[in-house]
C-alpha angles and dihedrals in degrees: 000000000000119000117259113250119230121239125241094256092049091052090051090049088058090049090052090050090049091049091051091051092050091049091050090049092049093049090049091051092048093049092048090044093235110165130358127306090243091057092048091049091051092050090048092053093048090051090049092054092046092049093048090050091050090048092053091049091048093051091052092051118112137179089259089068092063122097092216136015113285122206119230089005097167093048093048092048090050091050091054091049090052092050092049092047089053091053091050090052090052090050092049091052090048091049090056090048094051094049105090118220123251135095095247101056138047127198093341096313124117127185090248093051091048092050089049090051090049090051091050090051091052093047092048090060088069101030117072093196093072098056093128093052090046092053091050092049093048093049091049091050091051091051090049092053097045107034106008089233100159114071113249119254125236091259095048100041118054122220118262127220121219113243098197141356118288122191114201114240101183137040109279096031118126115224111217137177130223113276095023121134120230134187114221114227100177135004119210133192095242091067097249108117127197106237141172127214128213093271093057096256114144135200145115123295129183110255092224088072093058139075132178113273111217097168095252136097122311094250092055090045090056091052094048093047092049092048093051092048088048091056093046094050092043092056094047093047093048088054092051090048092056091049095050095050092193105157095189100040126119092240096122092059092041092050089051090050091051097046103040116099112233140143091291093060091049092051091047092052090050091051090239094129132041117272093245094060118105139174107281111270097196093045089055089054091051092050101038101038098051114217096341094103098034125105090235088067098046097052091062116099115269120229124231123243092267091055088224100097141021120272100201105025121079133156126216104229093204099053100022090229131123110272113244117244126200120213132196093252127031116156137161120209142170127225102224108177146311120232135196094010109166116242125228115257130248121300097053133085115214113223099178139009111201148145123237113202137183143153110280136177099192093270111046143014110256103186143027118296112248124195128210119185119222130217127214142173128234089237091061107027092163093058120081122193134188139207097030118201113256140149118265127010115350107234113249090231090064097038112110094189106101141160134212127205115184132159097197117133094206112132089214095056114141145134119279116210117195115189110210147168131207110217143174124214112239094213100049105015090234116154123219144171117231131192112221093191139296140245132197129208113195109211097213136047127235092278093053097253118136118258116262121250106265142106118291126197108208126197114239111225128202126237121027131315087261092058124077133210096008114153121219092230129020092228090063092062095048100052116115115248116272115256100212143032093252092054089048089055091050091049091049090053089056093057116102111253142170122218115212129173124206109213142180127237138211124269094257093056091046090053092050091048091054090061094058128092119286092251121038139125118193148127115307093220091065097054094104092053092049090049092052090049089051091052093050089048092053093047092051099043102034106027112025099042115101093227134358089242092059110112099171122131113281118218102232118128091183095057093042095054106026094087088060089066091066089061093044103045094179088068089047088055090051090054091048091053094046093047092047091057090050093049091051090060093049122099122230091255091053092050090054092050104089096192091053092048092051092048092051092046091056090050093050092046094050093047096048127023097015089059090044091055088062098037114122090209093063111093121223114276113256126174118244096356107135097194092049092046092052092049091049091049092052093045092049093049094046094046095047092046091052092048091047091052091051090048091055090047097050097028091227132103128201093017116158092229090083090069093058096041109114089214090066111049118190139184122262116277124240127209090243090059093054103041137052109231105209093180092055092049093050092048090052091051093049093052092055 
């Protein structure tokens, strides 16, 4: 009869039992003073690393990992976590006990002893008699490089100055005051460092309260600390880059976003923002990569591999309409709300709360980056909502109903949501873009089937999409495990989360979506405008050109300026409102007449947003600038109201007389604003 295999939880239970036995043995040896203090400290540190590794494995364990059904699985798993946490607390207390006091030594190591050990290691490279010592030194050096096991000596680890007061809340915390100098004994990944003050007191302190003390002025200290953190992060990120091996990823831009010193790094060092906040990754891509990740770039026709025809734009010769194209992924979804999102600390003024979203496969961004602004109330600052109810046309910037078309064959394709805020520092007036966490919705299950249409509650992670297991706030990672199911439910409700709903659409919207480019993510309420633009594009490029080899400038003000509207969504809303009024006055027969609809759309466009693009009263578009947004809203309303009044007076819309009317001044026209440059568009597509 074959032996019965143990389940994953049972194997971890045995590891916990083994850890407990080793801790008991170590405590007995320490009490009986068997062996040296250095040996006991080394054993304690090895047990700490082993227990932390087992705890991480245990937390990732699920019922699906078991070979057979397990009764009371959640309760048994929680019990093992509690046991392991107790052993870790015992090891932490023992580690503090084994670390002797004194500013010149740490955990039994002095600078002199370390230098002697280094000399022995160097001598052992040439002497064959000291092979055992050489092996011990090499193994210790490997552990130092990989896990930073050995506590740093006074000469290797600089002193740190306390930025602000910290009052210990739990046993083992070290209470410190601003301006104090600490020596770091051990650095851990959770951000709580073991430190010692000048009086010999030891305990853990959050690293966000510390900065490197170089013995000079505060300003110079800030610069030195930022430079050192830059070098550390740079080295770690270069290592991750080599391991990933993704030749087409966005890692270079992300690494620059992580290593550059800006207002976000300063606020993080001051402890003014949660530890999981980072500079916005997607905003860096929008700024650094030009138009590559903007919607204005993705609505342009894409060339085929031969560069002689279009890959995603075809015209049906029988009907004269754009031929529908099906892609691998076409989903519609609604941003519902965000809950328990940490707020930035004092000293900053938030200008915008928003979500930037795109298609993502775990390595690179595969579509344009679309932005939806969130609304909130002062009574619930940690809750973000979308698509607020209002009279009139809902602005596209606030509309949480979106669609994604993507033709990628990646099995890990999904939607990346980056929660962000645009802020301004009250003290310096410096603007910045901050990521408040990210969430990812994979659009297929493990078998490759698309996800069903329902509501999904996504966990919001700290850090960037290229970082793993980063908590939004340090306090979340330190909390002791909940003892009961009710407490687990309360703790789960405190976790940051994003609620997204996959939805279906009507047949008319599905037909309009099939006319759009193969890769695009945008607001669902603008689909009909994008489809009309696509039809005009096909008519101009595939029907009205003399020959397919003709690359001369094409006189089409609509095609030359329409992509700009996707970057200035307030103008896109103006076009939506003007076109809605025109559609209401159309008869059913006129709506079915494609040539009439295209003619009316061009008239509406020329008599509304095209004139606004050249209006001197319209301020320059600037993201998250409330005064500028208010001025643009007033200018758009006043200009459209004046043009509408003139249209009712003359009975004509889109007439060229409006551009020579002294009552409506406009900026000078440029050739690029009147003509569609096919050659320029194709060159831009080929470079990307």
